[in-house]
N, C-alpha and C positions, 0 to 999 in steps of 0.2 A: 310459465314461459310463453313467449310470443313467437309466432311463426310468420316469416315473410316468404312469399311464393314468387319464384322467377320461372318464366316459361321461355325456354331457349329453342333454337332452330333445329338442332340435331334430333330428328325424329319427334319433335314436339315435346321434349323432355321437361318435366317439372322438377326444378331444383328447389330445395327448402333450406332456409336459414333459420335455425331455432336459437333464440337468445333469451337470457335472463336480464331484464331491464335494470335490475338492481346491481348485480355484480358485473354486468357487461360481458360476461363470457358467452360465447356462441359456438355453434357447430354448423357446418355446411353439410347437407345430406344430398347425396347423388349429384355432385357437381357436373353439369352437362354443358358448361360453356365451351364453345368451339371457335369463337371469333374474339378479336381484341375488344370490340364493343360489349360483348357479353361478359368478358372478364372485368371490364371497367364497371359494369352495373353492380356486380358483387362487391368489388373493391370500394366503390363509392358508398354503398349501403353500410359496409362495415365502418368506414371512416366517418360518415355522417352521424352514425349512432354512437361512435366512440367505443366500438366493440373490440374484444380480443378473441381471435379465432383459436380455440383450444383443441378442436378435433375435426377431422374430415371423416364422415361416417357414410358407408355405402350399404344400401339394401342388397345389392349384388353388383357384380363387376362386368356387366355388358357395356359395350363401348360407349353408348350414349349416356350412361350414368357416370362415366369416369373421365370424360374428355377434358374436364377442367381441373383434374387433380394436379397435373404438372405445374400449372400456374399457381395454384394455392400452396403447393409444397414449396415452390421457389420463393413466393412472396411472404408466406407466414410461417413456414416450417412446421406446420401442425401434423400430428401423426394421422395415419390412415387406418381406420377401423373397418373390418369386414369379416365375414365368416370364412373359415379355412376351406370350406367346400368349394369356394370360388377362386381359390389360389391359382388353379390352372388357367382360368380365364384372364386373370391379371398378367400371367406370364405369356399370354398369346395375343397381344394387342394387334400385331401385324396380321395374324390370321383372321382376327375379327374384322379388321378394316377391309381386308380382301373379300371376306364373305359378304359384306354389305356394299362393296364397290366404293369405299370411301378413300380419298387421298388425303389422309391426315397424318402428320408426323407425330404419332402418339408413342410415348414411352411405355414400356411394360410397367405394370403397377405392382409394387411390393407392399404387401400388407404389413403395417407396423405392429398391430395388435389384433389378435383374433377375438371375435365376439361370438357368443353362443346363446342358445335359449336360456332365458332366466337372468341373463346379465342385466345390470342396471347401470346405465351410462349417465354420469352426473354432468350437468351443464349449469354451472353456478349453483343455485339452490334447487334447480329442477332436475327431474330424472326421466330418462327414456328407457323403458323396459324392452329388451330384445325378445322377439317372438320368432321362432324358426318356422318358415313357411316354404320348404323346398318344393320344387316342381317346375317353376319357371327356370330356375337354375338350381344346381345342387346346394349352393350356399345362400339362397334367398332368405332374407329376414324382413320382418316388419318392426317398426319402432312405435311403442305405445306410451303416450303421456296420459296416465290415469287422471292426474289432477286437471290437466288441460282438456281432457275429453276428446282427444284426437288420436288417430292412427296413421302413420306414414307407411303405406302398404307396398311401396316399391311397385314392381310389375306383377305382384301376385293377384291383387284384386282391384278391378276398375269399376266405375259406374256402369252397371249393366253388362259387365264382361269380366274376363279373367286373363291372365298372362298367357302368351303363346308357349307351347311346350315342344316345339319342333327344333329348338336350338340345342347345341351340345349340353348335356346334363339335364335336359327337360324331361318331365314325366307327367302326363295328364292326370292319372289316378292319384299320384302323390300330391299334386297341386290341389285337386279337389278335396282330398282328405285333409290337407293342411289348412285350407280355408275353413272348412266346416268344423274342424275340431279346435282350431286355435284362434280364428278371427270371429266367427259367428257367435262365439260364446261371450264376446265383449258386450257391454251395454248397447241397446238399440240406438241410443242417441249419440254414440261415438261417431265423430266425423271422420270419414275416410279420405285421406289425402294421397292420391295415387301417383305413380310415376309418370303417367300421361293422362291428359283429359281432365274433365271437371271432377269436383269433389262429390261425395255421396255420404250416406250414413250406413252403419251396420244394419239398422232396421230396414232401410230401403232395399239393401241388397238381399236380405233374407226374403223379402216379399216379392221382388221383381227380377232378380238376376236369373236369366234363363239357364245358366250353367249350374245353378245350385239347387239342391232339393229342398 
């Protein structure tokens, strides 16, 4: 599978579009579009490549990672996949907007299909494996493409850092345990594609991330 990376303005969110160039099936992961121009960027990419959006996948349901869901649902009708642990976040978009001082007309997010650790999400001939990494939020997951050698880590693991744990459902110890047991066990050359900021590798984070032992 191939991965296209979009960087959007809402908290500098990284949105990923994963697609199978043979079957043309694709999924948008953590859609953070919050302006018409950002929506158009995703729409143009899908149309230019002749892709079919089959799924909207969320690593978690914080506001910056879901802002583009209403547009995608209306335009393409694709189902929303996320962990049940973040259901309460999806149902409280107004509260999240108020917490961050955002004036966005966001709808509550209703999860179409719950995903959990060990699930394998098919996108054309490719597969994303779901890894549970709670701590940034109750339902945080990472998505691993073993064949492609990359991990979409959401807000669990960043280059030289980790996700914040002071938001509802966050837990510092749980996040550290999740990263060390579930992510650092992946091959060192696995590319880490985070929810914000530049990419890294598992090996680099093992060696230099100050939050990890």
